[in-house]
C-alpha positions in Angstrom: -19.2 -34.2 -8.8 -19.2 -31.2 -6.5 -22.9 -31.2 -5.3 -23.6 -29.2 -2.1 -20.0 -28.0 -1.8 -20.7 -24.5 -0.6 -17.4 -23.0 0.4 -13.8 -22.8 -0.9 -11.2 -24.6 1.2 -8.4 -22.2 0.1 -5.8 -24.9 0.6 -6.1 -24.7 4.4 -7.4 -26.8 7.3 -10.7 -25.6 8.8 -9.0 -24.1 11.8 -6.5 -22.3 9.7 -9.2 -21.0 7.4 -11.3 -19.8 10.3 -8.3 -18.0 11.8 -7.6 -16.4 8.4 -11.1 -15.0 8.2 -11.0 -13.7 11.8 -7.8 -11.8 11.1 -9.1 -10.4 7.8 -12.4 -9.5 9.4 -10.6 -7.6 12.2 -8.6 -5.7 9.6 -11.7 -4.9 7.7 -13.5 -3.5 10.8 -10.5 -1.5 11.7 -9.6 0.0 8.3 -13.0 -0.5 6.5 -11.1 -1.6 3.4 -8.7 -4.5 2.7 -6.8 -5.8 -0.3 -6.8 -9.6 -0.7 -7.2 -12.3 -3.3 -10.5 -12.6 -5.0 -11.5 -16.1 -3.6 -10.7 -14.9 -0.1 -12.8 -11.8 -0.5 -15.7 -13.8 -1.8 -15.5 -16.1 1.2 -15.1 -13.3 3.7 -18.0 -11.2 2.5 -20.9 -13.3 3.8 -19.2 -13.6 7.3 -18.6 -9.8 7.4 -22.2 -9.1 6.3 -23.6 -11.3 9.1 -21.4 -9.5 11.6 -22.8 -6.1 10.5 -26.4 -7.5 10.6 -25.8 -8.7 14.1 -24.4 -5.2 14.9 -27.7 -3.7 13.7 -29.7 -5.8 16.2 -27.6 -4.9 19.1 -28.6 -7.5 21.7 -26.2 -9.0 24.2 -26.3 -12.3 22.4 -25.4 -10.5 19.2 -22.4 -8.9 20.9 -21.2 -12.3 22.0 -21.7 -13.8 18.6 -19.7 -10.9 17.0 -17.0 -11.4 19.6 -16.5 -14.9 18.3 -15.4 -13.5 15.0 -13.9 -10.1 16.0 -11.7 -10.9 19.0 -10.8 -7.4 20.1 -13.5 -5.7 22.2 -12.7 -2.2 20.9 -13.4 -3.4 17.4 -16.7 -5.0 18.5 -17.6 -1.7 20.0 -16.8 -0.1 16.6 -19.1 -2.5 14.8 -22.0 -1.8 17.1 -21.5 2.0 17.6 -20.1 3.2 14.3 -20.4 0.7 11.4 -23.9 -0.8 12.0 -25.7 2.5 12.4 -24.6 3.6 8.9 -26.6 0.7 7.4 -29.9 0.9 9.4 -31.9 1.6 6.3 -30.0 -0.9 4.0 -31.4 -4.4 4.1 -28.1 -6.1 3.1 -25.1 -5.7 0.7 -22.9 -3.8 3.1 -19.7 -4.7 1.3 -18.4 -4.4 -2.3 -15.7 -6.3 -4.1 -13.7 -4.4 -6.7 -11.4 -6.5 -8.8 -7.8 -5.2 -9.2 -6.3 -7.7 -11.7 -3.5 -10.2 -11.3 -0.8 -9.9 -8.7 2.7 -9.4 -10.2 4.4 -12.1 -8.2 2.2 -15.2 -8.8 -0.7 -13.9 -11.0 -3.3 -14.4 -8.3 -6.5 -12.4 -9.0 -6.6 -9.5 -6.5 -9.6 -7.6 -5.1 -10.5 -4.8 -2.7 -13.2 -5.6 -0.1 -14.6 -2.5 1.3 -17.7 -1.1 3.1 -20.2 0.5 0.7 -20.8 3.6 2.9 -17.4 4.8 3.9 -17.4 8.3 2.4 -17.4 10.1 5.8 -14.1 8.4 6.8 -12.4 9.1 3.5 -13.3 12.8 3.7 -12.2 13.0 7.3 -8.7 11.5 6.7 -6.0 14.2 6.0 -4.1 13.9 2.8 -0.4 13.0 3.4 2.3 15.0 1.7 3.4 12.0 -0.4 -0.1 11.4 -1.7 -0.9 15.1 -2.4 -0.8 16.0 -6.0 2.3 18.0 -6.8 2.2 21.2 -8.8 4.3 21.3 -12.0 7.7 22.9 -11.5 8.4 26.0 -13.5 12.0 26.8 -14.3 13.3 29.8 -12.5 14.6 32.7 -14.6 18.4 32.9 -14.7 19.9 36.0 -13.3 22.2 37.9 -15.5 25.3 38.1 -13.3 27.4 40.1 -15.7 25.3 43.2 -15.6 24.5 43.3 -11.9 27.8 42.2 -10.3 30.7 44.7 -9.8 34.1 44.1 -11.4 35.7 42.8 -8.2 33.4 39.9 -7.9 34.1 39.0 -11.6 37.8 38.8 -10.9 37.2 36.6 -7.8 35.0 34.2 -9.8 37.8 33.8 -12.4 40.5 33.1 -9.8 38.6 30.3 -8.1 39.8 26.8 -8.9 37.5 24.4 -10.6 35.1 22.4 -8.4 36.1 18.8 -7.5 33.2 17.3 -9.3 34.8 18.1 -12.6 38.0 16.5 -11.5 36.1 13.3 -10.7 34.4 13.2 -14.0 37.7 13.6 -15.7 39.0 10.6 -13.7 36.1 8.5 -14.9 36.9 9.2 -18.5 40.1 7.3 -18.4 40.6 4.7 -21.1 39.2 1.4 -19.9 41.3 -0.8 -22.2 44.4 -1.1 -20.0 43.1 0.0 -16.6 39.9 -2.0 -16.9 41.7 -5.2 -17.7 44.0 -4.9 -14.7 41.1 -4.3 -12.3 38.8 -7.0 -13.6 41.1 -9.8 -14.7 41.3 -13.0 -12.6 44.6 -14.2 -11.2 46.5 -16.5 -13.5 46.6 -20.2 -12.7 50.0 -21.7 -12.0 51.1 -24.2 -14.6 49.1 -22.9 -17.5 
């Protein structure tokens, strides 16, 4: 029976598991949103909420306690100066877990762990060109060259040789029966 078994082991030793949570917590503080597996997100959320609660108190002891989990001093400063003040009126529940569905490689259940109040940062981030919605392309009207061009340019256009692209496409249309066999056949064995 599993009585009083509070936390998941996640297939790791205790030191490895603690290091995993430290790294994920630092990424969460830095980016305010991480994508991970569902069991890891469920185990990380209580630790992250305790860190934010300590950030709301703001004593020296709390800073040292947070420094145990968030090893970079600039990220500890971010917890106390930027993240914790957003949640002064909220008594808990600083993070949300949004399920994403199974991962393609191994079918592990994926989830997003993010801060509840992060609208200011999302609005402040500029939209990249690759993420910006693209306008539908409209076909350009074709110019009628016959009416507008003088007779000399017509004669020059007729005298020009065909582009090389057409020559390549003609070469590709060669019968594959004889030429293909020569290219793909294996060398004959001696004695057979």
